[in-house]
C-alpha positions as CSV (number, residue, x, y, z in Angstrom):
1,M,98.8,82.9,116.3
2,T,99.0,85.5,113.6
3,S,101.6,88.1,113.1
4,P,100.9,91.7,111.9
5,L,101.9,92.6,108.4
6,G,102.5,96.2,109.0
7,G,106.2,96.1,107.9
8,I,105.4,94.9,104.4
9,V,105.5,97.6,101.7
10,P,104.0,96.7,98.3
11,V,106.2,97.4,95.4
12,G,104.5,99.3,92.6
13,V,104.9,98.8,88.9
14,G,106.9,102.0,88.5
15,A,109.3,101.3,91.3
16,L,112.0,100.2,88.9
17,G,111.9,103.5,86.9
18,A,113.8,106.0,89.1
19,A,115.9,106.9,86.1
20,T,112.9,107.7,83.9
21,G,111.2,109.9,86.5
22,A,108.7,107.3,87.8
23,S,108.0,107.5,91.5
24,G,108.4,104.9,94.1
25,P,106.1,102.2,95.5
26,V,102.3,102.4,95.1
27,P,100.8,103.8,98.3
28,V,98.4,101.4,100.1
29,A,95.0,102.9,100.8
30,T,93.6,101.6,104.1
31,A,90.0,101.6,105.3
32,A,90.9,104.3,107.8
33,E,92.0,106.6,104.9
34,G,88.8,106.0,103.0
35,G,90.5,104.0,100.2
36,D,89.0,101.1,98.4
37,G,91.8,98.8,99.4
38,F,92.8,96.2,96.8
39,A,90.8,98.0,94.1
40,A,92.6,101.3,94.6
41,V,96.0,99.6,94.5
42,L,95.1,97.7,91.4
43,A,93.8,100.8,89.7
44,A,97.0,102.7,90.6
45,T,99.1,99.8,89.3
46,F,97.3,99.9,86.0
47,D,97.8,103.7,85.8
48,R,101.6,103.2,86.4
49,L,101.8,100.5,83.7
50,Q,100.1,102.9,81.3
51,G,102.5,105.6,82.2
52,A,105.5,103.4,81.8
53,Q,104.3,102.3,78.4
54,R,103.5,105.9,77.4
55,T,107.0,107.0,78.4
56,A,108.7,104.1,76.4
57,D,106.6,104.9,73.4
58,G,107.5,108.6,73.5
59,L,111.2,107.8,73.8
60,A,110.9,105.4,70.9
61,V,109.4,108.1,68.7
62,Q,112.3,110.4,69.8
63,A,114.8,107.7,68.9
64,A,113.2,107.1,65.5
65,T,113.2,110.8,64.7
66,G,116.8,111.4,65.9
67,D,115.7,113.7,68.7
68,L,116.8,111.4,71.5
69,R,120.1,112.5,73.1
70,D,120.7,109.4,75.3
71,V,119.7,106.0,74.0
72,H,120.0,104.6,77.5
73,D,116.9,106.5,78.6
74,Y,114.9,104.6,75.9
75,M,116.4,101.3,76.8
76,I,115.6,101.7,80.5
77,A,112.1,102.9,79.8
78,S,111.5,100.0,77.4
79,A,112.8,97.4,79.9
80,E,110.7,99.0,82.7
81,A,107.6,98.8,80.5
82,S,108.3,95.3,79.5
83,L,108.8,94.1,83.1
84,A,105.8,96.0,84.3
85,T,103.6,94.4,81.6
86,E,105.0,90.9,82.4
87,M,104.3,91.5,86.1
88,V,100.7,92.6,85.5
89,V,100.0,89.7,83.2
90,T,101.4,87.3,85.8
91,V,99.3,88.8,88.6
92,K,96.2,88.5,86.3
93,N,97.0,84.9,85.5
94,K,97.4,84.1,89.2
95,A,94.1,85.8,90.0
96,V,92.3,83.8,87.4
97,E,93.9,80.6,88.6
98,A,92.8,81.4,92.2
99,F,89.3,82.2,91.0
100,N,89.0,78.9,89.1
101,E,90.3,77.0,92.1
102,I,87.7,78.7,94.4
103,M,85.0,77.8,91.9
104,R,86.1,74.1,92.0
105,M,85.7,74.0,95.8
106,P,82.7,71.9,97.0
107,V,80.1,73.8,98.9
């Protein structure tokens, strides 16, 4: 017997960054909505990662030039970008691990 997974909401890369202006979880595209499913979620996650890194880089430049008013904004953005990168690398490693395991299966 299987149970429906309708109550599970995926957490996007930018979900940690409410203080830096990032939006909430990545919306899941379903087949009924015409989305590409996993590919659409993966692409949105990479876009959010790029945005988090871009924000942290911009705040780092402001901190270096003395234009940054609150150093906390930079520290939050930097931590968010670091965690997001770590999460994406971990997901990539697990995907490669799963692919390798599938390739080792006897046919």
